[in-house]
N, C-alpha and C positions, 0 to 999 in steps of 0.2 A: 025158102024152105030147105033147099039142098045145102045152102051155106050153114043153116042152123044145125042140120044133122051132122055136118062135117065138124062143126065146133064142138059138138057133144061127144065125138069119138074119143075113146080113151085106149091107151096101150094096155097090153096084158099085165105088165108089172104094176102100172098104176091101179088097174082094176083089182088085182090081188092085194096090193098094199092097202088101199082104202077100205076094202071089205074086211081085211084083217084088223085094222085099227078100230073100225066101227063095232066089231064083236069082241074086242079084247077084254073088257071088264066082265063079260059073261063067261069067259073061257078060263077054267081052273088051270093053274100052273102045275107042272110036275113037281113032286115033293122037293127034290134037290134044287130045282130052280127057285122055288118059293123061298127056301132057306137062304140061298145065295142073295136073293133080292132083299131079304130082311137085313143081311149083313150090310149091303150097300145103302139101304134106307137109313139104318142107324148111323152108319159112318158119315153120311151126308148131313143128317140132322145134327150130329155132334159138331161137325164143321160149321154149321150155321150158328149154333149156340156159342161156340168159342169165338167165332168170327165177329159176333156182335160187340165184342170188347176191343177189337182191333180197329185201326184207323179207317180202312175201307168200310167196315161194318158200321162204325159210328157215323160216318158221312152218309151212308145209305139210309140209316134209320132217321137221321135228322132231315134228310131230303124228303122222304115219303111222308113224314109228319106234316111237312109244309103243304103237301098236295091234298091232304084230306082224303075223301073218298068214302063210299058206302062201306059199312063194317062187315066185310065178307070173309076176310082171312087175316090171320095173325102174322106178325113179324117176330121171328124167334129172338129170345133174349131181351124182349122189350114188352111194353104194355100197348104197343101200337097195333090197332086193328084197322085195316084199310081195304080198298077194293082188291080184287084178285090180281089185276095187272100190276098195281103198285107193290103188293105183297110179294109177287114173283120177282120183281126187280130187286127189292131189298134183300129177300132171302137168297137170291142168286149171288148177289155181291157178298153177303155174309158167308156163303158156302165156299167162296174162293177168296176170302179176305186174307188167307195165308196159303200155305201149300200142303194142306192136309187132306184134300179131297181125292177121289178115286180117278182112275185113268184107263182108257182102252187103247192099248198100244197099237194094234194093227191099223186102226182108223185114225190114230193120232187125235183122239178126243178125250174130254173129261165129261162123261155123261151126267154124273150125279149133280153137279152144281147148277144145271138147268132143268133136268128132268124132275128131280125131287121137289124143288121150289115150285115149278109149274104145276105138277100133279097135286101137291099139297094145297096150293091156292085154289085150284079148281075143285078138289075134293071137299074143302071147307065151303066153298061157294054153293055147291050143290048138295051138301049134307050126305056125301057118299060114305059107304061102308069102308072099313079097313081092308076088306078083301078086294074091293074094287080099286082102292088106292094102290095096293100092292101090285095088282095086275097091270095097272096103268104105268107104274114105275118100270116094271119089267119091259113093257111095250116101248116106253120111251128110250130105254137103253138099246133095244133092237133097232129102232128107227134112227137114232143118233149115230150109232156105229155104222149101220149100213149106208147112211148118207156119206159119212166120211170115207168109207171104202169105195162107194160109187164115184166120188169125186177124184179119187186117186191117192188118198192118204198122204203120205210124205211127199209125193210128187206134187200134189196140189198145194201143200204148205210151202213147198220150195218156190212157187211162183210169186209169193208175196201175200197171197190170201192166207187166212188161218183156218185150218180145220177145227180149231178149238171153239170157233163161233158158228160156223156153218152147220155142222152136224147137230150140235146142241139145240139150235133153233128149231130144227125139224123134230128132234126128240121131245122137246117141251110142247110143241104144237100137237104132236100125236097123242101124248098123254092127256093134254087138255081136251082135245076133241073126243077122246074115248070117254072121259069122265063127264063131259057135257051131253053124252048120249046122242051124238050126231050120226046120221045115216051115211052110207058110203059116198053118196053124191056130195053131201055137205063136207065130208072129210076131204074130198078132193079140192074143194074151195079153200079149206083151211090150209092145205099144203101149198096152194098157190099163193095165199097171203104170207105164208112162211117164206116162200121163195123170194117174194118181193122185198122182204125185210132182211133176208140173209146177207150178212156182210162181215167184214173183219179184215184188218191189215196187220201184218206180222210185226210192225214196229212196236207192238205192246211191250216188248222186252226192254225198251228204253224208259219205261215208266218207273221212276225211282221210288215212288211212294206206294205203288201197288194198287192205287185207287182206280185208275183207268183200267188196269189189267183185270181187276175184280169185276168191273162193269163189262168189259169186252168179253171175258170168258163166261161169267155167270149171270150178271144182272141183265145184260142186253138180250141174250138168247132166251132166258126164262120169260122176261117181259114180252118179247116179240111172239113167242110161242103161245102164251096165254092171250095176248091181244088177238092173234089170228083166230083162236078157238072162240073167244067171246064175241068177236065181230060176226062170225058166221052163225053162232048160236042166236044172235040178235036179228038174223035174217039177211045178212049180206050175202051176195052171190059173187062168183068169180070165174076164173078159167077152169075148165073141166079137167085138163091134163097139162100141168105146167112142165112135166118131164118129157113130153114128146111133142112132135109137130113143129110147125114153123116157129122160129125164134124161141125155142124152149130153154129151160133152165140150164141144161147141159151144153147147149150150143153157146150160151152166154158165158159159161165158165168151163171152157175147153182148154184153158192154159196148161193143164197138167200134161197134155199131149206132147208139148215141146220138152217135157222132162222125162219122156219115155213111157208114159202111162196114160192112155186115153180114158175118158170117163166111161163108166159101166152102169148105165141106168138100171139094167136088169138086176144088179146087186141089191137094189132096194127091197125086192120081194124074195130074193133067193133064200131058200131053206127057212122061211118064216114058219114058226111052230115046230121046227125040228132043231134048229140051232138058236139058243137063247144067248144073246151077246152079253148079258149080265154075268154069265158064267165065264166069259173071257175077259172080264174087267178086273183090274188090279186095285187093291186097297193099300194105301201107304202105311207102312209100319211106323214111320217117323214123320213128324209134322214139318217137313222140309221139302224143298224142290225135288222133283223126280230124279234129276241126275245125281243127287246127293244120296239117294237111298242105298244104292249098292255099296259105295265106299263106307257108309256108316255100318252097314251089316258086317262088312269084312273087318273093320276095325274092332267092332264088338267081339267078333270071333277071335281075333288076335289077343284082345285084352283078357278075355276069359280063358282062352286055351293056352296062351303063352305067358299069362300073368305079367304083361308089360305095363309100365306106367309112362306118363308123359316125360318123366325125367330120363327114361331109358332111350328116348328117341333122338337120334342124330339127324335123320332126314326122313321125310315121308313124301313119296311121289304117288300122286293119284292120277290114274288114267281113266277118262270116260270118253264117250262119243263126242265128236267135235262140236256139234250144236249145243250139247249139254254143257260142255266146258265154257263155251261162249256166254251162255246165260247165267252161269254161276261163278264166274271168275272174279274174285275180289269185289263182290257187290257190297253196297252200303246197307242192305237189309239182311239181318242175321240168318234168317231161315232159308235164304236163297244164295248164301255165300259159301262156296265149297270149303275154302281154307278155314274160315271161321268155325263152321260146324264140325269139321274134322278135328280142329284144335279143342273144341268143347268136349267132343267125345273122348279124346285122349286124356284131358284133364279131369273130367267128371266120371269117366268110365260108363257113361250112359248119356242119352239125350232125352230131355223131357220137353213138353210143350212150353213150359216156362223158360227153360234155357234156350230153346230155339227162337224165342221172341224177346230175349233180353238185349235190347239195343245198347244199353249202357255198357254191357260186358264187352262190346266190340272195342272199347277203349281200355280194357283191363291190361296192364303191362304183361302179365303172364300169358294171356291169350295172344297178345300181339307178338311177343317173343317167339312163341311156338309157331305162329302163322308164318314167320320168316323162314322156318325150316320145312314148310310144306310147299311143294311144287305141283301145280295142276297142269296136266298135259292133255291137249286136244288130240285124240287118237283117231285118225282117219280110218283105220282098220275096224275099230269098234263102231264107227259111224256106218260102215257097210253092213253091220249086223242088225241095224234097226229094222223093225220097231223094238226088238229086244234091247233093253238098256243095260248093257254090260258095264262092269266096273273092275278095275284092277288097282290094288294098292301094293306098293313096294316100300317096305319099311327097313331102314338101316338103323341098327341100334348102336349105342355107344360102345358096347363090348365087341363090335365088329360083325355081329350076325346080320344076315339079310333074310327077311321074311316076306314072301310074296303070296298074294291071294287073288283069285279071279272068280267072279260070279256073273251069271247071266239071268238067274231066276231068284231075285231077292224075295224075302218073306213078304207075303201079301199079294204076289203076282198070281195070275191064273194058273201058272205052272207050280206054284208053291204057296197055296192059299193059307190064310190065317184061320184059326179055329174060331168058333163062336166066343169062347172064353177070351181069346186074344183080342177080338174085335171089341168086346164089351169092356175089357180093361182099358184099351185105348180111348174108347168113347167116354167112359166115366171120368177118365183123367181130363179129357177136354171139357166136359160139361160141368163138373163139380165146382170149379171156381166161380161159375156164373149162377148155377141153379142150386148149389149145395149137394152134398153127397146123397142124401136121402131121395131128393127129387130126380137127380141124375140116374140113380138106380131104378126108380119107379118108371122113368121114361124108357130105359132099356127094357124093362119087363113089358111095357106097353107095346113096344115095337116087336119084341119076340112073339107077342100074342096079338098082333095087329089084326088078324082075320076075325078075331072075336069082337072087335069094336064095331058097333052099328052105325056110329056117326063120327067121322074123323075129327069133328070139332071137340070131341072129348079129350083130345091131346092138348088143346089150347092151354089149359091151366098149368100143365107140366112144362110147357115151353116158355111161358111168360116170366119175366123177371123185372 
């Protein structure tokens, strides 16, 4: 009897977190938070739709079609309707099929690609309202980011584990548990199953086709989060508090301590209901890798402000934080190749979704000639400024002029957010090639008015193609 009581003991932060998750869909969001959540919901849906036509998305859709499953939830950009776990897997991969999804810099996570697919699958499964769906998405961002922070953020990532998979697993699980209507005790079991499935190794950067990376970042955490929620909803029980006590989650993943930052389990519940992490999350202006965002912003500023053309350029030096330079240096995939995307910006005077994904253009003689005049520098001083993703461009023109620009808050970051109109413009551009302009616009309108929808399944016809 005494052993049973000891097993049921929970820490204050677990008690606070599980109670908060259980009540989330009944708790209205503050107006500005609801608006920011709509931005990220639409941005992620647009990434899912556009990703359905890219290699990782096509592979994901083909795979879940083979699995079958009860018709509970839709896969964006397709006619596939499958069970919630499979739909979360596919839509998670679609959301990170390229580099257009959002990011939370302090925790080094991308919340959208797991939280939105998990929440959408569970909302369809349970015929939830748009208001409940939106609140669950905001909740998922809170839990995803807080887990990344609790593990140590960049320090944890530096050990070889990846924050990009750990935090999103818990974010997806939290959103799923809330929409399943689970009680606090059941939520604690969900978090335990999420902990058992949390994984991820930082070698993802070596994936040349982006297929495994799409699974690692988006598909796996979304799938595992929904699996945890649905298993407990089916009556499974588990550990009452995986975050404290003997051999707990943070004891197992204490590696960040050797990087100078010990895990902080209390961060999981800190300022819940006061600080909404969706408001601290960035939306990418450009559909390219995160390290490339700042240089493209700076080049566009120079193109429009100084009226330069590609023919004016003698040499371009791009400086970004060291890890960002490593992951974007002369890659074979256009949207994560720094030199290629900078060349495209200079030649076209803009970067579009199409140009960022035009692999054939990497062989274009004009692009290749310009790339030879572009030098990428891994800057250790900029690395020290992370999680802010600073960028510097140093442009030498043929007439002898030197133009330098430096930014640390690119458009779309929490410090320099995009407007609703800018988000909609980006998202329509992403979705129109798949859905058509009229349906892309209708989907935008539906998301802006998501709280008026009584059953999230009403979005299904707008997403199918």
